[in-house]
C-alpha positions as CSV (number, residue, x, y, z in Angstrom):
1,M,12.3,39.5,26.7
2,A,14.0,42.9,26.8
3,L,11.8,44.2,24.0
4,Y,8.7,43.1,25.8
5,R,9.7,44.8,29.0
6,L,10.6,48.0,27.2
7,R,7.3,48.0,25.3
8,I,5.3,47.4,28.5
9,E,7.2,50.1,30.4
10,A,6.4,52.5,27.5
11,G,2.7,51.6,27.9
12,L,2.3,50.4,24.3
13,T,0.5,47.5,22.8
14,Q,2.2,45.4,20.1
15,M,-0.1,47.0,17.6
16,A,0.8,50.6,18.7
17,L,4.5,49.8,18.6
18,A,4.1,48.1,15.2
19,K,2.5,51.2,13.8
20,M,5.3,53.4,15.1
21,V,7.9,51.4,13.3
22,G,6.0,50.5,10.2
23,T,5.5,46.8,10.7
24,T,2.8,44.4,12.0
25,A,1.9,43.3,15.5
26,S,2.9,39.7,14.5
27,V,6.4,40.8,13.8
28,I,6.6,42.5,17.2
29,S,5.2,39.4,18.8
30,R,7.9,37.2,17.1
31,L,10.7,39.6,18.1
32,E,9.5,39.4,21.8
33,D,9.6,35.6,21.8
34,A,12.7,34.5,23.7
35,D,13.1,31.5,21.4
36,Y,13.0,33.5,18.2
37,R,16.4,33.5,16.4
38,G,15.6,35.6,13.3
39,H,16.2,39.0,14.7
40,S,17.2,41.7,12.2
41,L,19.5,44.3,13.5
42,S,17.8,47.0,11.4
43,M,14.4,46.1,12.8
44,L,15.7,46.0,16.4
45,R,17.2,49.4,15.9
46,R,13.9,50.8,14.6
47,I,12.0,49.4,17.6
48,T,14.5,50.6,20.2
49,Q,14.6,54.1,18.7
50,A,10.8,54.2,18.8
51,L,11.0,53.3,22.5
52,G,13.7,55.9,23.2
53,W,16.6,53.4,23.5
54,R,19.6,52.5,21.4
55,I,21.4,49.3,20.7
56,E,25.1,48.9,21.6
57,L,27.0,46.0,19.9
58,R,30.2,44.7,21.4
59,L,32.7,42.3,19.9
60,V,34.4,40.2,22.5
61,P,37.0,37.4,22.1
62,A,35.6,34.0,21.6
63,T,36.4,31.4,24.3
64,G,38.0,28.2,23.0
65,P,39.7,27.5,19.6
66,L,38.3,28.9,16.4
67,R,36.9,26.1,14.4
68,G,39.0,25.2,11.4
69,R,40.8,28.6,11.3
70,N,44.0,30.0,12.6
71,R,43.7,32.3,15.5
72,P,44.1,35.9,14.6
73,R,47.5,37.3,15.4
74,R,47.8,40.1,17.9
75,P,49.7,43.1,16.8
76,A,53.3,43.3,18.0
77,A,53.7,45.7,20.9
C-alpha cells in the first residue's frame, strides 16, 4: 500500500514508474498488492529511489521463544 501511495503522490502511472526502474507495469502492480509476499529488497530499493525515498531496515527482538534454537546470549556487561 505504501508504494501505491508514493507513486500516486508522485503523479506517476504504473507504466511510468516501471520505465524509470527498468521493469514492467505488471511488476509494479504486484508490488503494490497488499497480499503479495514476494518483494525483492533490491527492487523495492530501486522503486523508492526513483520516487525520492529510501528504505530503512530495522532488526528488533522477536517476541516469544525462538523455534528449536537456543536464545542468543547477551554480551556480559
